[in-house]
C-alpha positions as CSV (number, residue, x, y, z in Angstrom):
1,M,23.4,-27.7,-18.4
2,M,27.1,-29.4,-19.1
3,L,26.8,-32.4,-17.3
4,W,22.9,-33.3,-18.6
5,Q,24.5,-32.8,-22.2
6,E,27.0,-35.9,-21.4
7,I,24.5,-38.0,-19.9
8,R,22.3,-37.2,-22.6
9,A,24.6,-38.0,-25.1
10,R,25.3,-41.6,-23.5
11,G,21.2,-42.3,-23.8
12,Y,19.7,-40.8,-20.7
13,P,16.0,-40.1,-21.4
14,G,15.4,-37.7,-18.9
15,G,15.1,-34.1,-18.9
16,Y,17.4,-30.8,-17.7
17,P,15.1,-30.4,-14.8
18,S,15.5,-34.2,-13.2
19,V,19.5,-33.9,-13.5
20,R,19.3,-30.0,-11.6
21,D,17.2,-31.7,-9.1
22,C,19.0,-34.7,-8.5
23,R,22.6,-32.7,-8.3
24,A,20.8,-30.2,-6.2
25,R,20.6,-33.2,-3.7
26,F,24.4,-33.4,-3.3
27,R,25.4,-29.8,-3.1
28,G,22.8,-29.2,-0.3
29,N,20.3,-26.7,-1.8
30,A,18.1,-28.8,-2.6
31,R,14.4,-27.7,-4.3
32,I,12.2,-30.9,-2.7
33,P,9.9,-30.2,-0.8
34,A,9.5,-32.4,2.2
35,P,6.5,-34.8,1.8
36,A,3.0,-33.8,3.8
37,L,2.1,-35.6,6.6
38,S,-0.8,-37.6,6.1
39,P,-4.0,-37.5,8.0
40,P,-4.8,-40.8,10.6
41,N,-7.3,-43.1,9.7
42,P,-10.7,-43.4,10.9
43,R,-9.9,-46.1,12.7
44,T,-6.9,-44.4,14.7
45,V,-9.2,-41.2,15.3
46,T,-11.9,-43.8,17.1
47,A,-9.8,-45.5,19.3
48,W,-8.4,-42.1,20.3
49,F,-11.8,-40.8,21.5
50,T,-13.1,-44.3,23.0
51,T,-10.5,-45.4,24.7
52,R,-9.6,-43.8,28.7
53,P,-7.7,-40.6,28.5
54,G,-4.6,-41.8,30.1
55,A,-4.5,-44.6,27.6
56,P,-3.4,-43.2,24.5
57,D,0.8,-42.4,24.0
58,P,2.0,-39.4,24.2
59,A,2.4,-39.0,20.3
60,G,-0.8,-40.0,19.4
61,K,-2.1,-37.2,21.9
62,D,-0.2,-34.6,19.7
63,T,-1.9,-35.9,16.7
64,L,-4.8,-36.1,18.3
65,E,-4.7,-32.2,19.2
66,A,-3.7,-31.0,15.6
67,T,-6.5,-33.5,14.5
68,V,-9.2,-31.6,16.5
69,A,-8.1,-28.5,15.9
70,S,-7.7,-28.2,12.2
71,P,-10.0,-26.5,10.3
72,G,-12.8,-28.0,8.2
73,N,-13.7,-30.4,11.2
Protein backbone atom coordinates (compact mmCIF):
# COMPACT_ATOMS: atom_id res chain seq x y z
CA MET A 1 0.00 0.00 0.00
CA MET A 2 2.86 2.34 0.80
CA LEU A 3 4.53 1.78 -2.59
CA TRP A 4 1.26 2.52 -4.38
CA GLN A 5 0.84 5.75 -2.41
CA GLU A 6 4.38 6.83 -3.29
CA ILE A 7 4.07 6.21 -7.02
CA ARG A 8 0.55 7.64 -7.04
CA ALA A 9 1.99 10.87 -5.63
CA ARG A 10 4.41 10.92 -8.60
CA GLY A 11 1.55 10.70 -11.10
CA TYR A 12 0.88 6.96 -11.56
CA PRO A 13 -2.72 6.67 -12.82
CA GLY A 14 -3.19 2.95 -12.08
CA GLY A 15 -4.96 1.37 -9.15
CA TYR A 16 -3.70 -0.53 -6.15
CA PRO A 17 -4.50 -4.03 -7.59
CA SER A 18 -2.16 -3.40 -10.54
CA VAL A 19 0.71 -2.54 -8.24
CA ARG A 20 -0.07 -5.47 -5.93
CA ASP A 21 -0.07 -7.94 -8.85
CA CYS A 22 3.17 -6.52 -10.23
CA ARG A 23 4.89 -6.85 -6.86
CA ALA A 24 3.59 -10.40 -6.47
CA ARG A 25 5.50 -11.45 -9.60
CA PHE A 26 8.76 -10.41 -7.98
CA ARG A 27 7.96 -12.09 -4.66
CA GLY A 28 7.27 -15.43 -6.30
CA ASN A 29 3.66 -15.78 -5.15
CA ALA A 30 1.90 -14.24 -8.11
CA ARG A 31 -1.86 -14.61 -8.38
CA ILE A 32 -1.77 -14.40 -12.15
CA PRO A 33 -3.20 -17.57 -13.71
CA ALA A 34 -1.45 -19.34 -16.55
CA PRO A 35 -2.83 -18.46 -19.97
CA ALA A 36 -5.36 -20.91 -21.37
CA LEU A 37 -4.26 -22.98 -24.34
CA SER A 38 -5.94 -21.99 -27.56
CA PRO A 39 -7.64 -24.72 -29.58
CA PRO A 40 -6.04 -25.79 -32.86
CA ASN A 41 -7.38 -24.19 -36.02
CA PRO A 42 -9.65 -26.21 -38.36
CA ARG A 43 -6.96 -26.60 -41.02
CA THR A 44 -4.61 -28.28 -38.53
CA VAL A 45 -7.29 -30.67 -37.29
CA THR A 46 -8.25 -31.56 -40.87
CA ALA A 47 -4.61 -32.30 -41.67
CA TRP A 48 -4.43 -34.66 -38.69
CA PHE A 49 -7.33 -36.72 -40.01
CA THR A 50 -6.33 -36.71 -43.68
CA THR A 51 -2.63 -37.59 -43.38
CA ARG A 52 -1.22 -41.06 -42.99
CA PRO A 53 -1.10 -42.28 -39.35
CA GLY A 54 2.71 -42.32 -39.19
CA ALA A 55 3.09 -38.86 -40.72
CA PRO A 56 2.11 -36.42 -37.90
CA ASP A 57 4.77 -35.35 -35.44
CA PRO A 58 4.52 -36.69 -31.85
CA ALA A 59 3.46 -33.29 -30.44
CA GLY A 60 0.59 -33.15 -32.92
CA LYS A 61 -0.50 -36.63 -31.89
CA ASP A 62 -0.93 -35.58 -28.25
CA THR A 63 -2.95 -32.53 -29.27
CA LEU A 64 -5.06 -34.65 -31.62
CA GLU A 65 -5.86 -37.12 -28.85
CA ALA A 66 -6.80 -34.29 -26.49
CA THR A 67 -9.01 -32.69 -29.15
CA VAL A 68 -10.81 -35.93 -29.94
CA ALA A 69 -11.32 -36.74 -26.26
CA SER A 70 -12.63 -33.27 -25.31
CA PRO A 71 -16.32 -33.02 -24.44
CA GLY A 72 -18.59 -31.30 -26.92
CA ASN A 73 -17.33 -33.22 -29.95
